[in-house]
Every structure is written in structure tokens, then in C-alpha cells.
N, C-alpha and C positions, 0 to 999 in steps of 0.2 A: 682059823683069821688068826693075818699077826696085827694088833694095837701098835704095836709101837708108830711115830710119825716123825717123818722125814727118813724113815731107811736106805729111801736113795739118794739124797741128798750129799753132796761131795764131804768128805772131811776137811775139819775144818784148818784152815791156813794163815796163821796170823800174818807171810809176809805179804801175804791179797789184799786189795785194798778198793776201796772204787777213788779214781783217778778221777778228778773232773780237769775241765779244761774252759776255758773262757776266753771266747776268740771274736774277735772288729774285726770287720771283713769289706770289701764293698760289695755295697747293696747291689746286685746281679742276679739273671734271675739264674744263672750254672751255682751262685755261691752259695748255697747250702749242699747241694749232694756234692760238689768242691771238694767242702771243709768234710763231710762228713765220710768220701772217698776212701780216705787209709782206714777211719777202723774198716769200711767192706773190704777190704781189697784183703787184708787177714782173716775175713769172715769172723767179724767182731759184731756183735750189737748193742747200740748203746741203750745205757738204761733208762737215760733221761733226756729228750731234748726240748731248749724253754731256745725259742729261733724268737726276734722281731727287731722290727725296724727302730735307727736311733740315728737321732743327727739333727741340726738344725730344718733338714728337708730332706730327710726318711735319707741322708745316703750313705748309710752305713746298716750292717746287718751286725748283730748281734748277734750269736748264737755260744750257747753255754747247756755241756756235752755230760753228763756222768757217765762211765764208763766200771758195772763194778766187776769185782774179781779180779785185776785187776794187778800185775807185776811191774814191778817200779822199771824191766827194762821194755815192757809192753809203752808205759803211759812214757817214757821217755821217748824210743823210737814215734809214736802217736804227736809228741808235739816239736818232737823235728818236721815230721810230713807236712804234717798244716799249717809251719811258720814258713813255708816251703813254696804254698800254693801263693803264686799272683796277685791274690785279690786281699791278700789279709795281709792286715795291720798291724795286728796284736794276738798276741796268745799267751793267757794267762794262764799258769799252773799248780791244784794241788789236793790236796789227796781226806781224803774221810780217811778213819781208820774207827774196829767194832770198837768199843768201851772196852770191854777187855782185851783187848790189845795191849789198850793200853796204863793203866791199870799192873 
């Protein structure tokens, strides 16, 4: 019996990070599925999704998406695709790197 932990994990790649997208869109019944559409087209599953209605009358939908183990090109292309959706008003992007990669 092999007692080592994590043998099935992929090797650490310092070029991978968690891509974060903060999206503000028109509050529409199809908004959330449309915003997540660019990820599903690429066969990607977000590691975190949080959505809430915002605005004085609930007219906006704010969606925060985290995509773990992303690369810069994928994150850039996803942001472009999400920005191109007709109901999206704002897309802010950021990334989280492992503390070991920063040092």
C-alpha cells in the first residue's frame, strides 16, 4: 500500500493561477447561464460561483466566478467572451497566485 498523499495530483505549474471574474449584468432569467456559457463551451467548471441581485430595484445581477488552475490565455479569452455578451455591463478580472509563486 502506497502511503504517499497526492500522488495523483498534477505537477505544480507556477504559470497556473486562479482567474477571478466579477461580472455585472442585466438581471435576466437567462443571465447566469449565459455568463457561465463561455466556460462550459471550453469544458471548464468554475471552482466558485456567487451570484446576487443588486441595484436599487434589483435590476442588476452581480456574479463572481473563480476558475482554478487557469492560464493567462484562457483567462483573457474568457473575459473577452463574457464582455461580448449583450446583457453584460461590466467585467473586472484579477488573479490569485499561490503564495509560494510570489516569493
